[in-house]
C-alpha positions as CSV (number, residue, x, y, z in Angstrom):
1,M,49.6,-0.1,-11.9
2,P,49.8,1.4,-15.5
3,A,50.8,4.7,-16.1
4,F,47.6,5.3,-18.7
5,L,45.1,4.4,-15.2
6,S,47.0,7.2,-13.2
7,P,44.1,9.3,-11.7
8,F,46.8,11.7,-13.1
9,M,47.1,10.7,-17.0
10,L,43.5,10.9,-17.1
11,P,43.0,14.6,-16.8
12,R,45.6,14.7,-20.1
13,L,44.1,11.7,-21.9
14,A,40.2,13.0,-22.0
15,P,40.4,16.7,-20.4
16,G,36.7,16.8,-20.2
17,L,35.5,13.5,-19.0
18,A,38.0,13.5,-15.5
19,P,35.3,15.3,-13.3
20,H,32.5,13.6,-15.1
21,L,33.9,10.2,-14.4
22,I,34.3,11.2,-11.1
23,I,31.1,11.9,-10.5
24,V,29.3,8.9,-11.9
25,M,32.3,6.6,-9.5
26,F,31.1,8.8,-6.6
27,G,27.0,8.1,-7.5
28,V,28.2,4.6,-7.6
29,A,29.8,4.3,-4.5
30,L,26.8,6.0,-2.8
31,L,24.2,3.8,-4.8
32,C,26.2,1.0,-3.2
33,A,26.7,2.1,0.4
34,L,22.4,2.7,0.5
35,T,21.1,-0.4,-1.2
36,G,23.8,-2.4,1.3
37,C,22.6,-0.2,4.2
38,A,18.9,-1.2,2.7
39,G,19.5,-4.4,3.6
40,L,20.5,-4.7,6.9
41,A,17.4,-3.5,8.2
42,A,15.1,-6.7,7.6
43,R,11.7,-5.8,9.0
44,D,8.9,-8.6,9.4
45,P,5.7,-7.0,7.3
46,V,3.1,-4.8,9.1
47,R,-0.3,-7.0,9.6
48,V,-3.4,-5.2,8.2
49,N,-6.4,-6.3,9.2
50,L,-10.2,-4.7,8.1
51,V,-12.1,-3.6,11.4
52,G,-15.1,-1.6,9.9
53,V,-16.6,-0.3,6.6
54,E,-19.0,2.9,7.6
55,P,-21.1,4.9,4.9
56,L,-20.2,8.6,3.9
57,Q,-21.4,11.2,1.6
58,G,-21.2,10.3,-1.6
59,E,-21.7,12.4,-4.7
60,G,-23.3,11.3,-7.9
61,F,-23.5,8.0,-8.7
62,E,-21.1,7.2,-6.6
63,L,-20.9,5.2,-3.2
64,R,-18.3,6.5,-0.4
65,F,-16.9,5.0,2.3
66,A,-14.6,4.9,5.0
67,V,-12.8,1.6,5.6
68,K,-10.9,1.4,9.3
69,L,-7.9,-0.4,8.9
70,R,-6.1,-1.8,12.3
71,V,-2.4,-1.9,11.2
72,Q,0.2,-3.6,13.8
73,N,3.8,-3.2,13.5
74,P,5.8,-6.1,14.9
75,N,9.1,-4.2,14.4
76,D,11.3,-2.7,16.9
77,S,10.9,0.2,15.3
78,V,8.6,2.7,14.8
79,I,7.1,2.8,11.3
80,D,6.5,7.1,10.2
81,Y,3.8,7.2,7.5
82,D,2.7,10.2,5.5
83,G,-0.5,9.3,3.2
84,L,-2.0,5.8,2.5
85,A,-3.5,4.5,-0.6
86,L,-5.7,1.3,-0.7
87,E,-7.3,-1.1,-3.3
88,L,-10.5,-3.2,-1.8
89,D,-11.8,-6.2,-4.1
90,V,-15.0,-8.3,-3.2
91,N,-15.5,-11.6,-5.1
92,N,-12.5,-11.4,-6.7
93,R,-14.0,-7.9,-8.7
94,S,-12.2,-5.2,-8.2
95,F,-14.2,-2.8,-5.8
96,A,-13.2,0.1,-4.1
97,T,-10.1,2.5,-4.3
98,G,-9.3,5.1,-1.8
99,V,-6.3,7.5,-0.8
100,S,-5.5,9.7,2.4
101,D,-2.9,12.5,3.3
102,A,-2.7,11.4,7.1
103,K,0.0,11.5,9.0
104,G,0.9,9.4,11.7
105,S,3.2,6.5,13.5
106,V,2.6,3.0,14.2
107,P,4.7,2.4,17.5
108,R,6.8,-0.4,17.9
109,F,5.2,-3.6,18.9
110,G,1.9,-1.8,18.7
111,E,-0.9,-0.4,16.8
112,T,-3.1,2.0,15.6
113,V,-6.8,2.2,14.0
114,I,-6.6,4.1,10.7
115,S,-9.7,5.3,8.3
116,V,-9.2,6.5,4.5
117,P,-12.0,7.2,2.7
118,V,-12.4,4.8,-0.4
119,T,-14.6,5.4,-3.3
120,V,-17.1,2.7,-5.3
121,S,-17.9,3.9,-8.8
122,A,-21.0,3.3,-10.4
123,L,-19.3,0.7,-12.5
124,S,-17.9,-1.4,-9.8
125,A,-21.1,-1.6,-7.6
126,L,-22.9,-2.8,-11.1
127,R,-19.9,-5.2,-11.6
128,Q,-21.0,-6.7,-7.7
129,A,-24.7,-6.3,-8.1
130,L,-24.1,-8.3,-11.6
131,G,-22.1,-11.0,-9.8
132,M,-25.2,-11.4,-7.2
133,T,-27.7,-12.4,-9.8
134,E,-25.2,-15.3,-10.8
135,G,-25.7,-16.9,-7.8
136,S,-23.5,-15.3,-5.2
137,T,-24.5,-14.5,-1.7
138,L,-23.9,-11.9,0.9
139,E,-22.6,-14.0,2.9
140,N,-18.6,-15.1,3.4
141,L,-17.9,-12.9,0.6
142,P,-13.6,-13.3,-0.3
143,F,-12.0,-9.8,-0.1
144,A,-8.5,-8.9,-0.7
145,L,-6.9,-5.6,0.5
146,R,-4.1,-4.0,-0.8
147,G,-2.4,-0.8,0.2
148,K,1.0,1.2,1.2
149,L,1.6,3.6,4.2
150,A,4.0,6.2,2.0
151,G,6.4,6.6,4.1
152,G,9.5,8.4,1.8
153,A,11.6,6.9,-0.4
154,F,13.2,4.3,1.8
155,G,10.1,3.8,4.3
156,T,7.4,2.7,2.4
157,V,5.5,0.5,4.2
158,R,2.9,-2.2,1.8
159,F,0.7,-4.3,3.1
160,S,-2.0,-7.1,2.1
161,E,-5.1,-9.2,3.6
162,E,-7.3,-11.8,2.4
163,G,-10.9,-13.2,3.7
164,R,-14.0,-13.3,3.9
165,L,-17.2,-10.9,4.5
166,S,-20.8,-11.3,5.6
167,L,-22.6,-8.2,5.1
168,P,-25.0,-7.6,8.4
169,G,-28.7,-8.2,8.2
170,M,-28.3,-9.1,4.5
171,T,-28.5,-13.2,4.9
172,Q,-30.4,-15.5,2.3
173,G,-34.4,-15.9,4.2
174,N,-34.3,-12.7,5.8
175,G,-37.9,-11.0,4.4
176,S,-39.4,-14.7,3.3
177,A,-43.0,-15.1,4.7
178,R,-43.9,-18.5,6.9
């Protein structure tokens, strides 16, 4: 090893640099170790199904709902969460958002139902109503659900689901006289 690269020569070349260099090198080594460990824990994505929507008391012009999600964990380890957030698009338009500070866990190879309060702004409700005047019906509406189960810096689990939604009792032909 050349003499100028020797660890004993560094303090003589740059006296104030040696402690900082050691800290930076330690930080880089730690980051590499954490990145390597994260790659070892390959997980299958969680499955989230929208299983229910119930009305809640709203304020002013907003609408509130309790969205019920069935979260299935196809992995060999428990998923602990401390809070969750979600976004719901209906008919290809932003519809509702919600957050919850709920704590819990989804057992390994198990499932649980989580209820999240969501808010529909007056503007979102108006956009959906205008979309209905463009010829859309309340049957077979496309929806997209995105969210995350917060689990700390390395434990956050993101999810998404897409499907079709029909609102009961709102089909075409209801209420028509024959």
